[in-house]
A tleap script that builds the chain and sets N, CA, C and O, in Angstrom:
source leaprc.protein.ff14SB
mol = sequence {
  NMET LEU ALA GLU ILE ARG ALA LEU VAL SER
  GLU GLY ASP SER LEU SER LEU VAL ALA LYS
  ALA LEU ASP TYR ALA GLU TYR MET PRO LEU
  LEU ILE ALA ASP PRO ASN ASP ARG THR ASP
  ASP PHE ARG ALA LEU VAL GLU GLU LEU VAL
  ALA ALA HIE SER GLY PHE ALA ASP ALA LEU
  ARG GLU LEU GLU SER PRO THR ASN GLN ALA
  PRO PRO PRO VAL SER ALA GLY MET LEU ASP
  SER LEU GLY PRO GLY GLU SER GLY GLU PHE
  GLY MET LEU CALA
}
set mol.1.N position { 0.808 -1.187 0.000 }
set mol.1.CA position { 0.000 0.000 0.000 }
set mol.1.C position { 0.858 1.260 0.000 }
set mol.1.O position { 0.556 2.223 -0.705 }
set mol.2.N position { 1.910 1.251 0.779 }
set mol.2.CA position { 2.739 2.452 0.841 }
set mol.2.C position { 3.397 2.751 -0.501 }
set mol.2.O position { 3.579 3.912 -0.867 }
set mol.3.N position { 3.748 1.702 -1.228 }
set mol.3.CA position { 4.332 1.923 -2.557 }
set mol.3.C position { 3.311 2.584 -3.486 }
set mol.3.O position { 3.665 3.456 -4.279 }
set mol.4.N position { 2.063 2.173 -3.388 }
set mol.4.CA position { 1.019 2.779 -4.218 }
set mol.4.C position { 0.771 4.230 -3.806 }
set mol.4.O position { 0.541 5.089 -4.657 }
set mol.5.N position { 0.817 4.497 -2.518 }
set mol.5.CA position { 0.654 5.881 -2.042 }
set mol.5.C position { 1.790 6.741 -2.585 }
set mol.5.O position { 1.564 7.865 -3.032 }
set mol.6.N position { 3.003 6.214 -2.545 }
set mol.6.CA position { 4.151 6.955 -3.083 }
set mol.6.C position { 3.952 7.251 -4.565 }
set mol.6.O position { 4.262 8.347 -5.031 }
set mol.7.N position { 3.431 6.265 -5.307 }
set mol.7.CA position { 3.170 6.462 -6.737 }
set mol.7.C position { 2.116 7.543 -6.948 }
set mol.7.O position { 2.237 8.356 -7.864 }
set mol.8.N position { 1.092 7.558 -6.115 }
set mol.8.CA position { 0.060 8.600 -6.219 }
set mol.8.C position { 0.669 9.987 -6.036 }
set mol.8.O position { 0.345 10.921 -6.770 }
set mol.9.N position { 1.547 10.108 -5.059 }
set mol.9.CA position { 2.184 11.407 -4.798 }
set mol.9.C position { 3.062 11.813 -5.972 }
set mol.9.O position { 3.018 12.959 -6.420 }
set mol.10.N position { 3.863 10.869 -6.473 }
set mol.10.CA position { 4.772 11.209 -7.562 }
set mol.10.C position { 4.029 11.552 -8.848 }
set mol.10.O position { 4.531 12.317 -9.672 }
set mol.11.N position { 2.830 10.986 -9.023 }
set mol.11.CA position { 2.029 11.278 -10.208 }
set mol.11.C position { 1.187 12.537 -10.031 }
set mol.11.O position { 0.508 12.976 -10.960 }
set mol.12.N position { 1.237 13.117 -8.822 }
set mol.12.CA position { 0.473 14.328 -8.566 }
set mol.12.C position { -1.020 14.093 -8.451 }
set mol.12.O position { -1.814 14.999 -8.702 }
set mol.13.N position { -1.410 12.878 -8.072 }
set mol.13.CA position { -2.833 12.563 -7.943 }
set mol.13.C position { -3.446 13.279 -6.741 }
set mol.13.O position { -2.761 13.972 -5.989 }
set mol.14.N position { -4.712 13.095 -6.588 }
set mol.14.CA position { -5.524 13.747 -5.576 }
set mol.14.C position { -4.893 13.698 -4.185 }
set mol.14.O position { -4.611 12.625 -3.651 }
set mol.15.N position { -4.681 14.871 -3.616 }
set mol.15.CA position { -4.133 14.924 -2.263 }
set mol.15.C position { -5.114 14.369 -1.241 }
set mol.15.O position { -4.697 13.829 -0.216 }
set mol.16.N position { -6.408 14.494 -1.506 }
set mol.16.CA position { -7.383 13.945 -0.562 }
set mol.16.C position { -7.311 12.412 -0.550 }
set mol.16.O position { -7.467 11.796 0.505 }
set mol.17.N position { -7.078 11.797 -1.707 }
set mol.17.CA position { -6.926 10.344 -1.760 }
set mol.17.C position { -5.644 9.921 -1.049 }
set mol.17.O position { -5.636 8.932 -0.316 }
set mol.18.N position { -4.575 10.658 -1.261 }
set mol.18.CA position { -3.304 10.356 -0.587 }
set mol.18.C position { -3.492 10.468 0.926 }
set mol.18.O position { -3.028 9.602 1.668 }
set mol.19.N position { -4.164 11.517 1.390 }
set mol.19.CA position { -4.389 11.705 2.817 }
set mol.19.C position { -5.235 10.565 3.389 }
set mol.19.O position { -4.941 10.058 4.472 }
set mol.20.N position { -6.278 10.164 2.671 }
set mol.20.CA position { -7.143 9.072 3.117 }
set mol.20.C position { -6.344 7.774 3.209 }
set mol.20.O position { -6.447 7.048 4.198 }
set mol.21.N position { -5.552 7.483 2.186 }
set mol.21.CA position { -4.759 6.257 2.165 }
set mol.21.C position { -3.738 6.249 3.307 }
set mol.21.O position { -3.510 5.208 3.923 }
set mol.22.N position { -3.130 7.391 3.590 }
set mol.22.CA position { -2.177 7.473 4.697 }
set mol.22.C position { -2.881 7.294 6.036 }
set mol.22.O position { -2.352 6.636 6.932 }
set mol.23.N position { -4.065 7.870 6.178 }
set mol.23.CA position { -4.840 7.675 7.408 }
set mol.23.C position { -5.136 6.194 7.616 }
set mol.23.O position { -4.988 5.677 8.723 }
set mol.24.N position { -5.555 5.511 6.547 }
set mol.24.CA position { -5.859 4.086 6.648 }
set mol.24.C position { -4.593 3.288 6.957 }
set mol.24.O position { -4.621 2.366 7.772 }
set mol.25.N position { -3.492 3.643 6.309 }
set mol.25.CA position { -2.233 2.936 6.538 }
set mol.25.C position { -1.778 3.088 7.990 }
set mol.25.O position { -1.148 2.187 8.543 }
set mol.26.N position { -2.091 4.206 8.594 }
set mol.26.CA position { -1.741 4.421 10.001 }
set mol.26.C position { -2.646 3.593 10.920 }
set mol.26.O position { -2.195 3.104 11.955 }
set mol.27.N position { -3.904 3.437 10.550 }
set mol.27.CA position { -4.896 2.743 11.370 }
set mol.27.C position { -4.820 1.222 11.231 }
set mol.27.O position { -5.123 0.505 12.185 }
set mol.28.N position { -4.428 0.728 10.084 }
set mol.28.CA position { -4.456 -0.711 9.816 }
set mol.28.C position { -3.614 -1.550 10.784 }
set mol.28.O position { -4.065 -2.629 11.169 }
set mol.29.N position { -2.431 -1.120 11.195 }
set mol.29.CA position { -1.678 -1.933 12.163 }
set mol.29.C position { -2.432 -2.116 13.488 }
set mol.29.O position { -2.264 -3.133 14.162 }
set mol.30.N position { -3.251 -1.144 13.856 }
set mol.30.CA position { -4.045 -1.289 15.075 }
set mol.30.C position { -5.082 -2.400 14.920 }
set mol.30.O position { -5.372 -3.121 15.875 }
set mol.31.N position { -5.637 -2.536 13.722 }
set mol.31.CA position { -6.580 -3.620 13.461 }
set mol.31.C position { -5.875 -4.967 13.523 }
set mol.31.O position { -6.420 -5.934 14.055 }
set mol.32.N position { -4.674 -5.030 12.986 }
set mol.32.CA position { -3.901 -6.272 12.996 }
set mol.32.C position { -3.540 -6.663 14.429 }
set mol.32.O position { -3.583 -7.841 14.784 }
set mol.33.N position { -3.187 -5.678 15.246 }
set mol.33.CA position { -2.747 -5.945 16.615 }
set mol.33.C position { -3.905 -6.220 17.578 }
set mol.33.O position { -3.681 -6.730 18.676 }
set mol.34.N position { -5.117 -5.894 17.190 }
set mol.34.CA position { -6.272 -6.104 18.058 }
set mol.34.C position { -6.420 -7.595 18.371 }
set mol.34.O position { -6.349 -8.420 17.460 }
set mol.35.N position { -6.622 -7.952 19.637 }
set mol.35.CA position { -6.777 -9.370 19.970 }
set mol.35.C position { -8.041 -9.993 19.351 }
set mol.35.O position { -8.121 -11.212 19.200 }
set mol.36.N position { -9.007 -9.170 19.002 }
set mol.36.CA position { -10.201 -9.664 18.318 }
set mol.36.C position { -9.927 -9.714 16.817 }
set mol.36.O position { -9.103 -8.959 16.302 }
set mol.37.N position { -10.615 -10.600 16.131 }
set mol.37.CA position { -10.445 -10.721 14.682 }
set mol.37.C position { -11.080 -9.518 13.999 }
set mol.37.O position { -12.303 -9.381 13.982 }
set mol.38.N position { -10.250 -8.649 13.437 }
set mol.38.CA position { -10.720 -7.440 12.761 }
set mol.38.C position { -10.501 -7.531 11.256 }
set mol.38.O position { -10.412 -6.509 10.576 }
set mol.39.N position { -10.413 -8.754 10.736 }
set mol.39.CA position { -10.162 -8.963 9.310 }
set mol.39.C position { -11.199 -8.268 8.445 }
set mol.39.O position { -10.852 -7.651 7.438 }
set mol.40.N position { -12.467 -8.360 8.824 }
set mol.40.CA position { -13.522 -7.736 8.022 }
set mol.40.C position { -13.371 -6.220 7.984 }
set mol.40.O position { -13.607 -5.596 6.950 }
set mol.41.N position { -12.980 -5.626 9.110 }
set mol.41.CA position { -12.754 -4.178 9.148 }
set mol.41.C position { -11.565 -3.795 8.273 }
set mol.41.O position { -11.607 -2.799 7.551 }
set mol.42.N position { -10.511 -4.595 8.348 }
set mol.42.CA position { -9.316 -4.359 7.535 }
set mol.42.C position { -9.671 -4.446 6.053 }
set mol.42.O position { -9.306 -3.579 5.259 }
set mol.43.N position { -10.392 -5.512 5.699 }
set mol.43.CA position { -10.791 -5.721 4.304 }
set mol.43.C position { -11.656 -4.551 3.810 }
set mol.43.O position { -11.496 -4.100 2.675 }
set mol.44.N position { -12.558 -4.066 4.648 }
set mol.44.CA position { -13.426 -2.955 4.254 }
set mol.44.C position { -12.613 -1.706 3.914 }
set mol.44.O position { -12.948 -0.987 2.973 }
set mol.45.N position { -11.561 -1.447 4.664 }
set mol.45.CA position { -10.707 -0.293 4.369 }
set mol.45.C position { -10.005 -0.470 3.030 }
set mol.45.O position { -9.940 0.458 2.224 }
set mol.46.N position { -9.480 -1.675 2.800 }
set mol.46.CA position { -8.791 -1.937 1.529 }
set mol.46.C position { -9.778 -1.825 0.368 }
set mol.46.O position { -9.458 -1.238 -0.666 }
set mol.47.N position { -10.967 -2.382 0.536 }
set mol.47.CA position { -11.972 -2.305 -0.524 }
set mol.47.C position { -12.364 -0.859 -0.818 }
set mol.47.O position { -12.602 -0.501 -1.972 }
set mol.48.N position { -12.430 -0.038 0.210 }
set mol.48.CA position { -12.750 1.379 0.012 }
set mol.48.C position { -11.656 2.077 -0.792 }
set mol.48.O position { -11.941 2.902 -1.660 }
set mol.49.N position { -10.399 1.736 -0.493 }
set mol.49.CA position { -9.292 2.317 -1.258 }
set mol.49.C position { -9.309 1.837 -2.709 }
set mol.49.O position { -9.039 2.618 -3.621 }
set mol.50.N position { -9.623 0.564 -2.928 }
set mol.50.CA position { -9.703 0.035 -4.292 }
set mol.50.C position { -10.811 0.745 -5.065 }
set mol.50.O position { -10.653 1.051 -6.247 }
set mol.51.N position { -11.925 1.004 -4.398 }
set mol.51.CA position { -13.025 1.710 -5.059 }
set mol.51.C position { -12.619 3.123 -5.455 }
set mol.51.O position { -13.098 3.653 -6.457 }
set mol.52.N position { -11.746 3.726 -4.676 }
set mol.52.CA position { -11.292 5.085 -4.969 }
set mol.52.C position { -10.173 5.113 -6.009 }
set mol.52.O position { -10.043 6.078 -6.761 }
set mol.53.N position { -9.361 4.045 -6.047 }
set mol.53.CA position { -8.216 4.013 -6.974 }
set mol.53.C position { -7.831 2.554 -7.225 }
set mol.53.O position { -7.461 1.846 -6.289 }
set mol.54.N position { -7.912 2.107 -8.453 }
set mol.54.CA position { -7.673 0.700 -8.791 }
set mol.54.C position { -6.247 0.242 -8.488 }
set mol.54.O position { -5.989 -0.960 -8.427 }
set mol.55.N position { -5.339 1.160 -8.302 }
set mol.55.CA position { -3.960 0.783 -7.991 }
set mol.55.C position { -3.813 0.036 -6.677 }
set mol.55.O position { -2.800 -0.625 -6.448 }
set mol.56.N position { -4.817 0.134 -5.814 }
set mol.56.CA position { -4.776 -0.582 -4.540 }
set mol.56.C position { -5.298 -2.017 -4.652 }
set mol.56.O position { -5.349 -2.738 -3.656 }
set mol.57.N position { -5.681 -2.428 -5.847 }
set mol.57.CA position { -6.243 -3.771 -6.042 }
set mol.57.C position { -5.246 -4.865 -5.668 }
set mol.57.O position { -5.653 -5.932 -5.209 }
set mol.58.N position { -3.954 -4.623 -5.854 }
set mol.58.CA position { -2.957 -5.630 -5.476 }
set mol.58.C position { -3.018 -5.918 -3.977 }
set mol.58.O position { -2.841 -7.061 -3.557 }
set mol.59.N position { -3.266 -4.894 -3.178 }
set mol.59.CA position { -3.369 -5.094 -1.726 }
set mol.59.C position { -4.555 -5.987 -1.395 }
set mol.59.O position { -4.461 -6.845 -0.517 }
set mol.60.N position { -5.659 -5.794 -2.084 }
set mol.60.CA position { -6.836 -6.629 -1.856 }
set mol.60.C position { -6.575 -8.061 -2.313 }
set mol.60.O position { -6.961 -9.007 -1.625 }
set mol.61.N position { -5.928 -8.232 -3.461 }
set mol.61.CA position { -5.596 -9.580 -3.935 }
set mol.61.C position { -4.687 -10.289 -2.929 }
set mol.61.O position { -4.866 -11.476 -2.653 }
set mol.62.N position { -3.730 -9.573 -2.394 }
set mol.62.CA position { -2.819 -10.161 -1.413 }
set mol.62.C position { -3.573 -10.568 -0.145 }
set mol.62.O position { -3.321 -11.631 0.422 }
set mol.63.N position { -4.481 -9.730 0.282 }
set mol.63.CA position { -5.285 -10.032 1.467 }
set mol.63.C position { -6.126 -11.282 1.256 }
set mol.63.O position { -6.312 -12.073 2.180 }
set mol.64.N position { -6.630 -11.460 0.054 }
set mol.64.CA position { -7.496 -12.599 -0.260 }
set mol.64.C position { -6.733 -13.855 -0.662 }
set mol.64.O position { -7.344 -14.910 -0.829 }
set mol.65.N position { -5.420 -13.771 -0.820 }
set mol.65.CA position { -4.657 -14.935 -1.285 }
set mol.65.C position { -4.649 -16.033 -0.227 }
set mol.65.O position { -4.652 -15.749 0.971 }
set mol.66.N position { -4.640 -17.293 -0.676 }
set mol.66.CA position { -4.650 -18.416 0.267 }
set mol.66.C position { -3.444 -18.422 1.201 }
set mol.66.O position { -3.539 -18.931 2.318 }
set mol.67.N position { -2.326 -17.872 0.772 }
set mol.67.CA position { -1.136 -17.866 1.628 }
set mol.67.C position { -1.250 -16.861 2.756 }
set mol.67.O position { -0.412 -16.854 3.658 }
set mol.68.N position { -2.261 -16.016 2.730 }
set mol.68.CA position { -2.436 -15.005 3.760 }
set mol.68.C position { -3.508 -15.407 4.768 }
set mol.68.O position { -3.946 -14.580 5.568 }
set mol.69.N position { -3.928 -16.647 4.739 }
set mol.69.CA position { -4.950 -17.115 5.662 }
set mol.69.C position { -4.287 -17.627 6.946 }
set mol.69.O position { -3.130 -18.047 6.930 }
set mol.70.N position { -5.016 -17.589 8.034 }
set mol.70.CA position { -4.491 -18.036 9.326 }
set mol.70.C position { -4.170 -19.528 9.281 }
set mol.70.O position { -4.910 -20.305 8.678 }
set mol.71.N position { -3.069 -19.930 9.917 }
set mol.71.CA position { -2.729 -21.354 9.952 }
set mol.71.C position { -3.702 -22.095 10.877 }
set mol.71.O position { -4.341 -21.480 11.731 }
set mol.72.N position { -3.810 -23.400 10.705 }
set mol.72.CA position { -4.688 -24.159 11.597 }
set mol.72.C position { -4.131 -24.139 13.013 }
set mol.72.O position { -2.923 -23.982 13.197 }
set mol.73.N position { -4.989 -24.293 14.015 }
set mol.73.CA position { -4.498 -24.291 15.398 }
set mol.73.C position { -3.584 -25.483 15.657 }
set mol.73.O position { -3.731 -26.538 15.040 }
set mol.74.N position { -2.651 -25.305 16.563 }
set mol.74.CA position { -1.709 -26.360 16.940 }
set mol.74.C position { -2.369 -27.200 18.027 }
set mol.74.O position { -2.835 -26.667 19.033 }
set mol.75.N position { -2.406 -28.507 17.822 }
set mol.75.CA position { -2.976 -29.384 18.840 }
set mol.75.C position { -1.918 -29.691 19.890 }
set mol.75.O position { -0.720 -29.594 19.625 }
set mol.76.N position { -2.363 -30.057 21.063 }
set mol.76.CA position { -1.440 -30.329 22.173 }
set mol.76.C position { -0.442 -31.420 21.808 }
set mol.76.O position { 0.723 -31.336 22.197 }
set mol.77.N position { -0.871 -32.438 21.073 }
set mol.77.CA position { 0.016 -33.534 20.699 }
set mol.77.C position { 1.151 -33.106 19.790 }
set mol.77.O position { 2.223 -33.712 19.805 }
set mol.78.N position { 0.925 -32.066 18.999 }
set mol.78.CA position { 1.963 -31.591 18.077 }
set mol.78.C position { 3.145 -31.017 18.847 }
set mol.78.O position { 4.281 -31.090 18.378 }
set mol.79.N position { 2.893 -30.451 20.015 }
set mol.79.CA position { 3.964 -29.837 20.797 }
set mol.79.C position { 4.889 -30.886 21.402 }
set mol.79.O position { 6.041 -30.584 21.714 }
set mol.80.N position { 4.403 -32.112 21.574 }
set mol.80.CA position { 5.223 -33.176 22.144 }
set mol.80.C position { 6.404 -33.535 21.255 }
set mol.80.O position { 7.394 -34.077 21.748 }
set mol.81.N position { 6.331 -33.253 19.970 }
set mol.81.CA position { 7.386 -33.632 19.037 }
set mol.81.C position { 8.533 -32.622 18.992 }
set mol.81.O position { 9.526 -32.852 18.301 }
set mol.82.N position { 8.413 -31.519 19.713 }
set mol.82.CA position { 9.479 -30.511 19.697 }
set mol.82.C position { 10.643 -30.951 20.572 }
set mol.82.O position { 10.463 -31.577 21.616 }
set mol.83.N position { 11.827 -30.609 20.119 }
set mol.83.CA position { 13.012 -30.930 20.891 }
set mol.83.C position { 13.295 -29.875 21.944 }
set mol.83.O position { 12.604 -28.858 22.003 }
set mol.84.N position { 14.312 -30.106 22.786 }
set mol.84.CA position { 14.659 -29.138 23.832 }
set mol.84.C position { 15.033 -27.788 23.224 }
set mol.84.O position { 15.754 -27.725 22.228 }
set mol.85.N position { 14.543 -26.723 23.825 }
set mol.85.CA position { 14.893 -25.379 23.383 }
set mol.85.C position { 14.111 -24.882 22.195 }
set mol.85.O position { 14.379 -23.779 21.721 }
set mol.86.N position { 13.145 -25.649 21.682 }
set mol.86.CA position { 12.347 -25.205 20.541 }
set mol.86.C position { 11.013 -24.659 21.032 }
set mol.86.O position { 10.474 -25.105 22.045 }
set mol.87.N position { 10.508 -23.706 20.310 }
set mol.87.CA position { 9.217 -23.109 20.638 }
set mol.87.C position { 8.193 -23.577 19.637 }
set mol.87.O position { 8.430 -23.506 18.431 }
set mol.88.N position { 7.042 -24.061 20.117 }
set mol.88.CA position { 5.996 -24.528 19.226 }
set mol.88.C position { 5.300 -23.397 18.506 }
set mol.88.O position { 4.804 -23.581 17.394 }
set mol.89.N position { 5.257 -22.216 19.130 }
set mol.89.CA position { 4.502 -21.128 18.527 }
set mol.89.C position { 5.150 -20.613 17.249 }
set mol.89.O position { 4.459 -20.383 16.257 }
set mol.90.N position { 6.461 -20.430 17.258 }
set mol.90.CA position { 7.131 -19.857 16.104 }
set mol.90.C position { 8.187 -20.767 15.516 }
set mol.90.O position { 8.785 -20.440 14.491 }
set mol.91.N position { 8.426 -21.906 16.148 }
set mol.91.CA position { 9.422 -22.828 15.632 }
set mol.91.C position { 10.836 -22.277 15.727 }
set mol.91.O position { 11.711 -22.673 14.956 }
set mol.92.N position { 11.063 -21.376 16.658 }
set mol.92.CA position { 12.378 -20.759 16.827 }
set mol.92.C position { 13.028 -21.305 18.088 }
set mol.92.O position { 12.351 -21.846 18.962 }
set mol.93.N position { 14.325 -21.162 18.175 }
set mol.93.CA position { 15.023 -21.551 19.394 }
set mol.93.C position { 14.629 -20.627 20.509 }
set mol.93.O position { 14.444 -19.429 20.291 }
set mol.94.N position { 14.497 -21.163 21.705 }
set mol.94.CA position { 14.096 -20.357 22.863 }
set mol.94.C position { 15.242 -19.497 23.339 }
set mol.94.O position { 15.093 -18.750 24.306 }
savepdb mol mol.pdb
quit
């Protein structure tokens, strides 16, 4: 999204669209960090930007891509297979 905003500025496009996109870009990390699932709210912001400027369509495609979906929950039995010093949550050394 930030790359598209930069392109809008360099092309001299609407300052109101640039301001709106920057406002959304500032707010979106708060949606991601919220302990509640705010995916629908996040998607609505991206869809609004796409409606205003088609250049944001890549962000929506990325959001909808299968690789951007939440992984399945880890079952208790899966954690038993970890070796000493490994973390089940991120698979990193402790």
